[in-house]
C-alpha positions in Angstrom: -13.4 1.0 -9.2 -13.3 0.5 -5.5 -10.6 1.9 -3.3 -9.5 -0.2 -0.3 -8.9 1.6 3.0 -8.0 0.6 6.5 -10.2 1.8 9.4 -9.5 0.6 12.9 -7.8 -2.5 11.6 -10.6 -3.5 9.3 -10.4 -3.2 5.5 -13.3 -1.4 3.8 -13.8 -0.4 0.2 -15.0 3.0 -1.0 -16.8 3.6 -4.3 -17.6 6.8 -6.1 -20.4 5.9 -8.5 -23.7 7.7 -9.3 -25.4 6.0 -6.4 -23.1 7.8 -3.9 -23.7 11.2 -5.5 -27.5 10.6 -5.7 -27.5 9.7 -2.0 -25.6 12.9 -1.2 -28.0 14.9 -3.4 -31.0 13.5 -1.4 -29.3 14.1 1.9 -28.3 17.7 1.0 -31.6 18.5 -0.8 -29.8 19.2 -4.1 -31.5 18.7 -7.5 -28.6 17.3 -9.6 -25.0 16.1 -10.0 -23.6 19.6 -10.8 -24.9 21.0 -7.5 -23.6 18.0 -5.6 -20.2 18.2 -7.2 -20.0 21.9 -6.4 -20.6 21.1 -2.7 -18.1 18.2 -2.8 -15.5 20.7 -4.1 -15.6 22.4 -0.7 -13.3 19.6 0.4 -10.5 21.3 -1.5 -10.7 24.0 1.2 -10.2 21.6 4.1 -7.2 23.6 5.5 -9.6 26.4 6.4 -10.9 24.3 9.2 -14.6 25.1 8.3 -17.0 22.7 10.0 -19.2 22.8 6.8 -16.2 21.4 4.9 -15.7 18.6 7.5 -19.5 17.8 7.3 -19.2 17.4 3.5 -16.1 15.2 4.0 -17.9 13.0 6.6 -21.0 12.7 4.4 -19.0 11.8 1.3 -16.8 9.2 3.1 -19.9 7.6 4.7 -21.8 7.3 1.5 -18.7 6.0 -0.4 -18.3 3.3 2.2 -22.0 2.6 2.7 -22.8 2.3 -1.0 -20.1 -0.3 -1.7 -21.7 -3.7 -1.9 -18.4 -5.4 -1.1 -18.4 -4.2 2.5 -19.7 -7.0 4.7 -19.3 -4.9 7.8 -20.9 -1.5 7.8 -19.5 1.6 9.5 -21.6 4.4 10.9 -21.1 8.1 10.2 -20.4 8.6 13.9 -17.5 6.1 13.7 -16.1 8.1 10.8 -16.5 11.4 12.7 -14.6 9.8 15.7 -11.5 8.8 13.6 -8.2 10.3 14.5 -7.1 13.1 12.2 -4.3 11.0 10.6 -6.8 8.2 9.8 -9.3 10.7 8.4 -6.6 12.2 6.2 -5.7 8.8 4.8 -9.4 8.2 4.0 -9.5 11.6 2.4 -6.5 10.7 0.2 -8.2 7.5 -0.9 -11.4 9.5 -1.6 -9.4 11.9 -3.8 -8.0 9.0 -5.8 -11.4 7.4 -6.1 -13.1 10.6 -7.3 -10.3 11.2 -9.8 -10.7 7.7 -11.2 -14.5 8.1 -11.3 -14.3 11.4 -13.2 -11.2 11.1 -15.4 -12.2 14.0 -17.6 -12.8 16.4 -14.8 -9.3 17.9 -15.0 -9.3 18.1 -18.8 -10.4 21.3 -20.5 -13.5 20.6 -22.6 -12.7 20.5 -26.3 -14.3 23.1 -28.4 -16.2 21.9 -31.4 -15.5 23.9 -34.5 -17.8 24.0 -37.5 -16.8 24.7 -41.0 -18.2 27.9 -42.3 -21.1 27.3 -44.7 -20.8 28.8 -48.2 
């Protein structure tokens, strides 16, 4: 599912599919999806103002926009980094919705399998 967002008067779509997370894994030198998701989780600490957290946010937003085949116009990472804070937070909100839609079971507790005792 693509999330439509406005950037500088242009409409772009963001996707949060495996291609996005594979690209991030390559960029960050991480071996798999669990490690990438652990790094993406840093975004939850955006209020700390950590530059590392903003780097993760910029990387994720760029890949989510760049990997969407519907975008006829491409946007550079530098253009994302130069957005006003209110525009960036709107993108982050769309990103949160997109990730939640891509991983609907992420908030649910895993169900424990129970086995009947053998006699």
